[in-house]
C-alpha positions in Angstrom: 0.2 -0.1 0.4 1.4 3.6 -0.9 2.1 6.1 1.8 -0.6 8.4 2.1 -0.3 11.5 0.9 2.2 11.0 -1.5 2.3 10.6 -5.4 2.4 6.9 -5.4 -0.7 7.1 -3.4 -2.5 9.5 -6.1 -1.5 7.2 -8.9 -3.0 4.1 -7.2 -6.2 6.4 -6.4 -6.4 7.1 -10.1 -5.7 3.6 -11.4 -8.6 2.3 -8.9 -11.1 5.2 -10.4 -9.9 4.4 -13.8 -10.6 0.5 -13.0 -14.2 1.1 -11.3 -17.0 0.2 -13.5 -19.5 1.8 -10.7 -17.3 4.9 -10.9 -17.4 4.9 -14.6 -21.3 4.7 -14.6 -22.2 7.0 -11.9 -20.0 9.6 -13.4 -20.5 9.4 -16.9 -22.0 12.8 -17.8 -20.1 14.5 -15.1 -16.9 16.5 -16.0 -14.5 18.8 -13.8 -11.1 19.1 -12.1 -10.8 18.6 -8.3 -8.5 19.9 -5.7 -7.5 17.4 -2.8 -6.5 19.4 -0.1 -4.7 17.6 2.8 -4.3 20.5 5.3 -1.2 20.7 7.5 -0.8 19.3 10.9 2.6 19.5 12.1 2.3 17.1 14.9 1.7 14.7 12.4 4.2 14.9 10.0 2.5 17.3 7.6 3.9 20.4 8.2 2.6 22.4 5.0 -1.1 22.3 3.2 -0.7 19.3 0.1 -2.5 19.8 -3.2 -3.6 17.2 -5.4 -5.2 17.7 -9.0 -7.6 15.6 -10.4 -8.9 15.9 -14.0 -12.2 14.1 -14.1 -13.9 13.6 -17.2 -17.0 11.1 -17.8 -16.3 8.6 -15.7 -12.3 8.6 -16.0 -9.5 10.7 -14.6 -7.7 11.5 -17.3 -4.8 13.1 -15.3 -3.3 14.0 -11.8 -0.7 15.8 -10.3 0.6 15.5 -6.9 2.0 18.5 -4.8 0.5 21.2 -6.9 1.2 24.9 -5.7 -1.9 27.0 -4.1 -1.9 29.3 -6.9 -2.5 26.4 -9.4 -5.3 24.7 -6.8 -7.3 28.1 -7.0 -8.0 27.5 -10.8 -9.7 24.2 -9.8 -13.3 23.8 -10.3 -13.9 22.1 -6.9 -12.1 21.5 -4.2 -12.5 18.4 -1.2 -10.4 19.9 2.1 -10.0 18.4 5.5 -7.0 18.1 7.8 -4.7 15.0 7.3 -5.6 13.1 10.0 -9.5 13.5 8.9 -8.5 12.2 5.3 -6.9 9.5 7.1 -10.1 8.2 8.9 -11.9 8.4 5.7 -9.3 6.5 3.7 -9.9 4.0 6.4 -13.8 3.9 6.3 -13.7 5.2 10.2 -15.8 8.1 9.3 -18.4 8.9 6.5 -17.1 11.9 4.4 -20.3 13.2 4.0 -22.9 12.4 6.6 -20.4 13.4 9.5 -19.6 16.6 7.9 -15.5 15.7 8.3 -14.6 17.1 5.0 -15.7 20.5 3.4 -16.6 21.0 -0.1 -16.4 24.3 -2.4 -16.1 25.4 -5.6 -13.1 26.6 -6.8 -12.0 30.8 -7.0 -12.2 31.2 -10.8 -15.4 29.5 -10.7 -16.9 31.2 -8.0 -16.7 34.5 -9.6 -17.9 32.8 -13.2 -20.8 31.2 -11.5 -21.5 32.1 -7.6 -21.3 36.0 -8.1 -23.7 36.5 -11.0 -26.0 34.1 -8.7 -25.7 36.2 -5.8 -26.3 39.4 -8.1 -29.8 37.8 -9.5 -30.9 37.7 -5.8 -30.5 33.7 -6.3 -28.7 31.9 -3.5 -25.9 29.9 -4.5 -26.0 27.3 -1.9 -23.3 25.3 -1.1 -20.8 26.1 -3.6 -20.8 30.0 -1.8 -17.3 30.7 -0.1 -15.7 33.5 1.7 -12.4 34.8 2.5 -10.5 35.2 5.7 -8.3 37.7 6.7 -5.5 36.5 4.8 -7.5 36.2 1.6 -7.5 32.3 1.9 -10.7 30.8 1.1 -12.8 29.0 3.7 -16.1 27.3 3.0 -19.3 29.2 4.1 
């Protein structure tokens, strides 16, 4: 089993996605790039945040890159983020990623500007895709 998080782990994850008939069927009409953000936990050996990018296209992962820059990550359509320890719990199936709300999902900055801001101006709510920035300018889920 490859070390998590790491490039080998991401490569193994992509291989599983691409060999999954169930995923291929469920995501046959879905497309978009996704960032996995492994938030820093220095006391657990992850001193800095780590970003992994996946290009998901109609039931397959066309490409993936590990340890990209924050600036590159901001261009992604969707972001799934959680502390390193939370990711480990989800991977070990000790925690459901949706029911317990241990992970935060949001639309990436470039896509928020494109879709969420016009919705806000029109008076319609943008739902869970809305995001705000904290005092450092970093995006946070709202």
